C-alpha positions in Angstrom: -15.2 -45.6 57.1 -11.8 -44.1 58.1 -10.4 -46.9 55.9 -11.3 -49.3 58.7 -14.7 -48.2 59.9 -17.6 -47.0 57.8 -20.1 -45.2 59.9 -22.6 -44.4 57.2 -25.1 -41.7 58.3 -27.5 -41.4 55.5 -28.1 -40.5 51.9 -29.0 -37.1 50.5 -29.5 -37.1 46.7 -30.3 -34.4 44.2 -31.6 -34.8 40.7 -28.6 -34.1 38.4 -27.1 -36.4 35.9 -23.5 -37.4 36.6 -23.2 -40.3 34.2 -24.0 -40.8 30.6 -27.0 -42.8 29.4 -26.5 -46.3 30.7 -30.1 -47.1 31.4 -30.9 -50.6 32.4 -33.8 -52.3 30.6 -37.0 -52.6 32.5 -38.0 -56.2 33.5 -40.3 -57.8 31.0 -41.8 -61.3 31.3 -40.1 -64.0 29.3 -43.5 -65.2 28.1 -42.7 -68.8 28.9 -45.3 -71.1 30.5 -44.9 -73.7 33.2 -42.0 -71.8 34.8 -40.4 -73.1 38.0 -40.9 -69.9 39.9 -39.9 -69.6 43.5 -39.6 -66.9 46.2 -36.2 -67.1 47.8 -37.7 -67.6 51.3 -38.2 -71.2 50.1 -34.4 -71.5 49.8 -33.4 -69.8 53.0 -32.4 -73.0 54.8 -29.6 -75.5 54.7 -29.4 -78.0 51.8 -30.3 -81.6 52.8 -28.9 -84.7 51.1 -31.3 -87.3 49.9 -30.7 -90.7 48.3 -27.1 -91.7 47.5 -27.3 -92.4 43.7 -25.3 -95.1 41.9 -22.8 -93.4 39.6 -23.6 -94.0 35.9 -20.3 -92.6 34.7 -17.8 -95.0 36.2 -15.6 -96.9 33.8 -17.2 -100.3 34.6 -20.8 -99.0 34.1 -19.8 -97.2 30.8 -18.1 -100.4 29.6 -21.4 -102.3 30.3 -23.5 -99.6 28.6 -21.3 -99.7 25.5 -21.6 -103.5 25.4 -25.4 -103.3 25.5 -25.4 -100.6 22.8 -23.1 -102.8 20.6 -25.8 -105.5 20.5 -28.3 -103.2 18.7 -26.0 -100.6 17.1 -22.4 -101.8 16.7 -21.5 -98.9 14.5 -22.6 -96.4 17.2 -20.8 -98.3 19.9 -17.6 -98.4 18.0 -17.3 -94.6 18.2 -16.9 -94.7 22.0 -13.5 -95.3 23.5 -14.3 -95.8 27.2 -11.4 -94.5 29.3 -10.7 -92.2 32.2 -11.5 -88.7 30.9 -12.2 -87.2 34.4 -12.0 -87.9 38.1 -14.7 -87.3 40.7 -12.8 -85.6 43.5 -13.6 -84.8 47.1 -11.3 -81.9 48.2 -10.7 -81.7 51.9 -9.3 -78.3 52.8 -8.3 -78.3 56.5 -7.8 -74.6 56.8 -9.3 -71.5 55.3 -6.0 -70.8 53.6 -6.2 -74.1 51.8 -9.9 -73.4 50.9 -8.9 -70.1 49.4 -6.1 -71.7 47.4 -8.6 -74.2 46.1 -11.4 -71.8 45.1 -8.8 -69.5 43.4 -8.6 -72.2 40.7 -11.2 -70.9 38.3 -11.0 -74.0 36.1 -12.9 -75.9 38.8 -16.7 -75.9 39.2 -16.8 -76.6 42.9 -19.8 -77.7 44.9 -20.1 -77.9 48.7 -22.2 -81.0 48.5 -21.5 -84.4 46.8 -22.6 -84.7 43.2 -23.9 -88.3 43.4 -26.7 -87.5 45.9 -30.2 -86.1 45.5 -30.1 -82.6 47.0 -32.8 -80.3 48.3 -33.0 -76.6 47.4 -31.4 -74.3 50.0 -28.5 -71.9 50.3 -25.7 -73.8 52.0 -24.5 -77.2 53.0 -21.9 -78.1 55.6 -20.9 -81.7 56.0 -21.9 -82.8 59.6 -18.5 -84.5 60.0 -16.6 -81.2 59.5 -16.4 -78.7 62.4 -18.7 -75.8 61.8 -15.8 -73.3 61.9 -13.8 -75.2 59.3 -14.2 -75.3 55.6 -16.6 -78.1 54.4 -15.6 -80.5 51.7 -15.7 -79.4 48.1 -16.6 -81.7 45.2 -15.8 -81.4 41.5 -15.1 -83.5 38.3 -11.6 -82.7 37.1 -9.9 -83.7 33.9 -7.7 -86.8 34.0 -4.6 -84.7 33.6 -5.5 -82.2 36.2 -2.5 -81.1 38.4 -3.6 -81.2 42.1 -2.4 -78.6 44.5 0.2 -80.2 46.7 -1.0 -78.5 49.9 -4.8 -79.2 49.6 -5.8 -82.7 50.7 -8.1 -84.6 48.4 -9.7 -88.0 47.7 -10.5 -89.5 44.3 -14.0 -90.9 44.6 -14.2 -92.4 41.2 -12.6 -92.6 37.7 -15.1 -91.3 35.2 -15.8 -91.5 31.5 -17.8 -88.4 30.5 -18.9 -88.8 26.9 -20.4 -85.3 27.0 -16.9 -83.9 27.4 -15.1 -86.5 25.1 -13.2 -84.5 22.4 -13.3 -87.6 20.2 -17.1 -87.1 19.9 -17.0 -83.5 18.7 -17.3 -82.8 15.0 -16.9 -79.3 13.6 -16.9 -78.0 17.1 -20.2 -79.6 18.0 -20.8 -82.7 20.1 -22.7 -85.7 18.6 -25.4 -85.3 21.2 -27.8 -88.0 19.9 -25.0 -90.6 19.8 -23.8 -89.6 23.3 -27.3 -89.8 24.8 -27.8 -93.3 23.5 -24.9 -94.4 25.6 -25.7 -92.3 28.6 -29.3 -93.6 28.6 -28.1 -97.1 28.8 -25.8 -96.2 31.7 -28.6 -94.4 33.6 -30.8 -97.5 33.3 -28.0 -99.8 34.4 -27.6 -97.8 37.6 -31.3 -97.4 38.4 -31.4 -93.6 37.6 -34.6 -94.0 35.7 -35.6 -90.3 36.3 -32.6 -89.3 34.3 -33.3 -91.5 31.3 -34.7 -90.0 28.1 -37.0 -93.0 27.8 -38.5 -94.7 24.7 -41.0 -92.0 24.2 -38.1 -89.6 23.5 -37.2 -91.3 20.3 -38.8 -90.5 16.9 -37.0 -92.7 14.5 -33.3 -92.2 15.4 -33.8 -88.7 16.8 -33.8 -88.0 20.5 -36.1 -85.6 22.4 -35.4 -81.9 21.8 -32.8 -80.3 24.0 -34.0 -77.9 26.6 -31.9 -74.8 27.4 -31.8 -74.0 31.1 -33.2 -70.5 31.4 -35.2 -68.2 33.6 -35.2 -64.8 35.4 -33.8 -63.5 38.6 -35.4 -60.6 40.5 -34.3 -59.2 43.9 -36.5 -57.4 46.4 -35.4 -53.8 47.0 -36.3 -53.0 50.6 -37.1 -49.3 51.0 -36.6 -47.0 54.0 -39.2 -47.0 56.7 -38.0 -43.9 58.5 -37.8 -41.0 58.0 -38.5 -41.0 54.3 -41.3 -42.9 52.6 -40.7 -46.4 51.3 -39.9 -45.4 47.7 -38.9 -48.9 46.5 -40.2 -52.0 48.2 -40.5 -53.9 45.0 -38.7 -56.5 42.9 -36.0 -55.3 40.5 -33.9 -57.3 38.0 -30.5 -58.7 39.3 -28.0 -58.2 36.5 -24.7 -60.1 36.0 -25.2 -62.9 38.5 -23.9 -66.4 37.5 -26.4 -69.3 37.0 -25.0 -72.8 36.7 -26.9 -75.8 35.4 -25.4 -79.2 36.3 -26.1 -82.7 34.9 -24.2 -85.0 37.2 -20.5 -84.1 36.5 -21.1 -81.6 33.6 -21.7 -77.9 34.5 -22.6 -75.1 32.2 -23.4 -71.5 33.0 -24.5 -68.1 31.9 -25.0 -64.6 33.4 -28.3 -62.7 33.8 -28.8 -59.7 31.6 -30.1 -56.3 32.5 -33.7 -57.6 32.7 -32.6 -60.5 34.9 -33.0 -63.1 32.1 -30.6 -65.9 31.3 -30.3 -68.8 28.9 -27.6 -71.5 29.2 -26.4 -73.0 26.0 -25.7 -75.7 24.9 -28.6 -77.3 26.9 -29.4 -80.7 28.1 -31.9 -83.5 27.2 -32.5 -84.4 30.9 -33.3 -82.3 34.0 -30.5 -80.2 35.3 -29.7 -78.9 38.8 -29.8 -75.1 39.0 -27.4 -73.0 41.1 -27.1 -69.2 41.6 -23.5 -68.1 42.5 -22.8 -64.5 43.7 -19.5 -64.3 41.9 -17.7 -62.8 38.8 -14.2 -63.0 37.5 -12.9 -60.1 39.5 -14.9 -60.5 42.8 -17.1 -62.7 44.8 -19.5 -62.3 47.7 -18.9 -64.6 50.6 -21.4 -65.9 53.1 -19.6 -64.4 56.1 -15.8 -64.5 56.4 -15.5 -67.7 54.3 -17.6 -69.7 51.9 -19.2 -68.7 48.6 -22.7 -67.1 48.8 -25.0 -69.2 46.6 -28.6 -70.3 46.2 -29.2 -73.9 45.3 -32.1 -74.3 42.9 -34.3 -77.2 41.8 -33.5 -80.1 39.5 -35.8 -79.4 36.6 -36.2 -79.3 32.8 -38.2 -76.1 33.1 -37.0 -72.5 33.4 -36.1 -71.4 36.9 -37.4 -68.0 37.9 -36.1 -66.8 41.3 -37.5 -64.0 43.3 -35.0 -63.2 46.1 -36.7 -61.7 49.2 -35.0 -63.4 52.1 -33.2 -60.7 54.0 -29.8 -62.4 54.2 -29.9 -63.4 50.5 -31.0 -59.9 49.6 -28.1 -58.6 51.6 -25.7 -60.7 49.6 -27.5 -59.8 46.4 -27.4 -56.1 46.9 -23.7 -56.2 47.7 -23.2 -58.2 44.5 -25.4 -55.6 42.6 -23.2 -52.7 43.8 -20.0 -54.5 43.0 -21.2 -55.5 39.5 -22.1 -51.8 38.8 -18.7 -50.5 40.0 -16.8 -53.2 38.1 -18.6 -53.6 34.9 -21.2 -50.8 34.3 -20.2 -47.6 32.6 -18.5 -45.3 35.1 -17.3 -42.5 32.9 -13.5 -42.7 33.3 -13.4 -43.5 37.0 -10.9 -46.1 38.0 -12.4 -49.5 38.8 -11.7 -51.5 41.9 -8.8 -54.1 41.7 -9.3 -56.6 38.8 -8.1 -60.1 38.8 -4.8 -60.9 37.1 -1.4 -62.6 37.6 -0.6 -62.3 41.3 -3.7 -60.3 41.6 -6.4 -62.4 43.3 -10.1 -61.5 43.0 -11.6 -59.2 45.6 -13.6 -61.0 48.3 -16.5 -59.2 49.9 -17.8 -60.8 53.1 -21.5 -60.4 53.8 -21.8 -60.9 57.6 -25.4 -61.7 58.7 -25.2 -59.8 61.9 -25.0 -56.2 63.3 -21.9 -54.3 64.4 -21.0 -50.9 65.6 -20.2 -49.8 62.1 -21.5 -50.8 58.7 -18.4 -51.9 56.8 -14.6 -52.2 56.8 -12.0 -52.3 54.1 -8.4 -53.6 54.5 -6.8 -53.5 51.0 -3.5 -55.0 52.0 -5.3 -58.3 52.7 -5.8 -58.7 48.9 -2.1 -59.2 48.5 -2.4 -62.4 50.4 -5.5 -63.5 48.4 -7.0 -65.6 51.2 -9.2 -63.3 53.2 -11.9 -60.8 52.5 -10.8 -57.4 51.5 -14.1 -55.9 52.4 -16.5 -56.8 55.2 -20.1 -55.6 55.3 -22.5 -55.9 58.3 -26.1 -55.0 59.2 -28.2 -57.0 56.7 -31.6 -55.5 57.7 -30.9 -52.0 56.4 -32.7 -50.5 53.4 -31.3 -52.0 50.2 -30.1 -48.5 49.0 -28.0 -48.3 52.1 -26.4 -51.7 51.5 -25.8 -50.8 47.9 -24.3 -47.4 49.0 -22.1 -48.9 51.7 -20.6 -51.4 49.2 -19.9 -48.7 46.7 -18.1 -46.7 49.5 -15.9 -49.6 50.4 -15.1 -50.3 46.7 -14.2 -46.7 46.4 -11.5 -47.3 48.9 -10.3 -50.3 47.0 -10.2 -48.4 43.7 -8.3 -45.5 45.4 -5.8 -47.9 47.0 -5.3 -49.9 43.7 -4.5 -46.7 41.8 -1.7 -45.6 44.1 -0.9 -47.7 47.1 1.7 -45.4 48.5 -0.4 -42.2 48.3 -3.5 -44.0 49.6 -1.7 -45.3 52.6 -0.3 -41.8 53.3 -3.3 -39.7 52.7 -5.4 -38.2 55.5 -8.9 -39.5 56.3 -10.5 -36.4 55.0 -9.1 -37.3 51.5 -9.9 -41.0 51.5 -13.3 -40.8 53.2 -14.5 -37.7 51.3 -13.7 -39.4 48.0 -15.7 -42.5 49.0 -18.6 -40.4 50.4 -18.7 -38.7 47.0 -18.6 -41.8 44.8 -21.2 -43.6 46.8 -23.4 -40.5 46.4 -22.9 -40.6 42.7 -23.6 -44.3 42.2 -26.6 -44.4 44.5 -28.1 -41.2 42.9 -27.7 -42.7 39.5 -29.3 -46.0 40.5 -32.3 -44.7 42.5 -32.9 -41.3 40.9 -31.8 -41.6 37.3 -32.6 -45.2 36.6 -35.5 -46.0 38.9 -36.9 -42.5 38.5 -37.5 -42.0 42.2 -37.5 -38.2 42.1 -38.5 -37.9 45.7 -35.8 -40.1 47.0 -34.0 -38.3 49.8 -32.6 -40.1 52.9 -32.1 -38.0 56.0 -30.5 -35.2 54.1 -27.5 -35.9 56.2 -24.5 -36.0 53.9 -24.5 -32.6 52.4 -26.0 -30.5 55.2 -23.3 -30.6 57.9 -22.8 -27.7 60.2 -20.1 -26.6 62.6 -22.8 -25.7 65.1 -23.7 -29.3 65.5 -21.2 -31.4 67.6 -22.2 -34.6 65.8 -21.6 -33.1 62.4 -18.2 -31.7 63.5 -17.1 -35.1 64.8 -18.3 -36.7 61.6 -16.2 -34.3 59.5 -13.2 -34.6 61.7 -13.3 -38.3 61.1 -13.0 -37.5 57.4 -16.6 -37.7 56.1 -17.0 -34.4 54.4 -19.3 -33.7 51.4 -16.6 -31.8 49.5 -16.8 -34.1 46.4 -20.6 -33.4 46.2 -19.9 -29.7 46.8 -17.5 -29.6 43.8 -20.2 -31.0 41.5 -23.5 -29.6 42.5 -25.0 -26.1 42.3 -26.4 -25.9 45.9 -24.9 -23.6 48.5 -25.5 -24.7 52.0 -24.7 -21.2 53.4 -28.4 -20.4 52.8 -29.0 -22.2 56.1 -26.7 -19.9 58.1 -23.1 -18.9 58.7 -22.2 -22.2 60.3 -22.7 -24.1 57.0 -20.1 -24.1 54.3 -20.1 -21.3 51.7 -20.2 -23.5 48.6 -19.9 -21.3 45.5 -18.1 -24.0 43.5 -19.8 -26.2 41.0 -19.3 -27.9 37.6 -16.5 -30.3 38.3 -17.1 -33.8 36.9 -16.5 -36.9 38.9 -13.7 -37.8 36.4 -11.9 -34.6 37.1 -12.2 -35.1 40.8 -10.9 -38.7 40.5 -8.0 -37.7 38.4 -6.9 -35.0 40.8 -7.2 -37.4 43.7 -4.3 -39.6 42.5 -1.4 -37.7 44.2 -3.3 -36.0 47.0 -2.3 -36.7 50.6 -4.1 -33.8 52.1 -7.1 -31.6 51.3 -4.7 -28.9 50.4 -3.0 -31.2 47.9 -6.3 -32.0 46.4 -7.3 -28.3 46.1 -4.0 -27.5 44.4 -4.5 -30.3 41.9 -8.0 -29.0 41.1 -6.7 -25.4 40.7 -4.1 -26.7 38.2 -7.0 -27.8 35.9 -7.8 -24.1 35.3 -11.5 -25.0 35.0 -13.5 -22.3 33.3 -16.1 -20.7 35.5 -14.4 -21.7 38.8 -13.1 -18.8 40.9 -9.9 -20.0 42.7 -10.8 -17.9 45.8 -14.2 -19.8 46.0 -12.3 -23.0 45.8 -10.1 -21.8 48.7 -13.1 -20.9 50.8 -14.7 -24.3 50.2 -11.6 -26.3 51.1 -10.6 -24.0 54.0 -14.0 -24.7 55.7 -13.3 -28.4 55.9 -9.6 -28.1 56.5 -10.2 -26.0 59.6 -12.5 -28.5 61.2 
């Protein structure tokens, strides 16, 4: 990707173990019945708004609900102090810079549709009053003492009393949920939200119906190669680490999927909740194009939500997320991670563009310093899933290299920067598809390691920086068996950690070679190391 363009040719993998044992669990059924199970094709359309619901959490409604409760249970009613605890806000960012400032506030649970409407399932909503190339409105409930950003326009739609979040109703760290639900039930009935009431059958003496914990499982379809290799995957695999929100009106709770794709959100609710999948983590998020969070809006239900992601665009976003999650949070044996979020260090934004381009991806690390725009752009959603995964790892390899040493990264030649990323995407993808999935025949094009000076396309590829030297340093295969125009690779045994550590100060392949020589690695002949590097330097 010459640090701007990533022209990924293919994937040649051999069966050797680079990483330690970090095996993901195989997917097993949750064993639950009556699951709300959906294929993501059902969600691959815009969200539609339905009925505008009357808000049960306004101060006036809550005052009325408390008065009704007082007639039958004055002791219970006396425990509520109805006041403004939150505000229902419509944020109106007019530029994408304002939008990015808003979404950078991780204290907000933002939604791109209003929270007092019935909403359909789908994967995006854009207010028809907002130009399609401008950020749509964002909705949230914020604490009464929330400090608004001065340069992001907003409108307060309602003052709210949210007893579910009233600290006065928490005892020993737990909310008095039965008491709260008695008041909320009255408010729901006053506003005609009868589907959201617990109802008289929910009471057994003074006890309300059992709480349900929003839960389920998320699987993503792994599209295999159709040519020239057999379709090794073409099956559902668990999607680990993705965020699932459950929302009851203005209260949102969330959890992350585990290695099997399972999730449970606690504490739960006693009424149906709106499910939402969000392709984000603390340190990165996946965007739906240049701007806008990639999400899948699920059903409103009191049943578990099982999602099988198969829509090509949503799979594109999901496999980008999957690669980023692995590079950021999975065990990577001493290799530096991509930039993490911190003070004056905004999260990395990865744009999933649902269209083709002359190249697969592009990384521009300096953009992260601004925090508004995507640091990484990925195109071509209809490729095999392993390619999308591999491309994302490649681009994150650039981000990690840049984050470790800005100055050296900016000064280094393409053969250093691109060869590192070619190597790290090889390692991660081999680990995922060979070691974890056990696809021992997985071999795509045999293009990365088998480059020859007798082939003009190979020469141009290596001149652009995409050499297999990192792979050569690790493996035991010598390409010279194919003829004298292939590299004479007698070097093996370097770990990916050693290669990463010697990359830090290297601006040229010669610098990198000298750093490796300085390790004095047993079993490595310095003259063999010279021959290996000289081959690629001379091209």
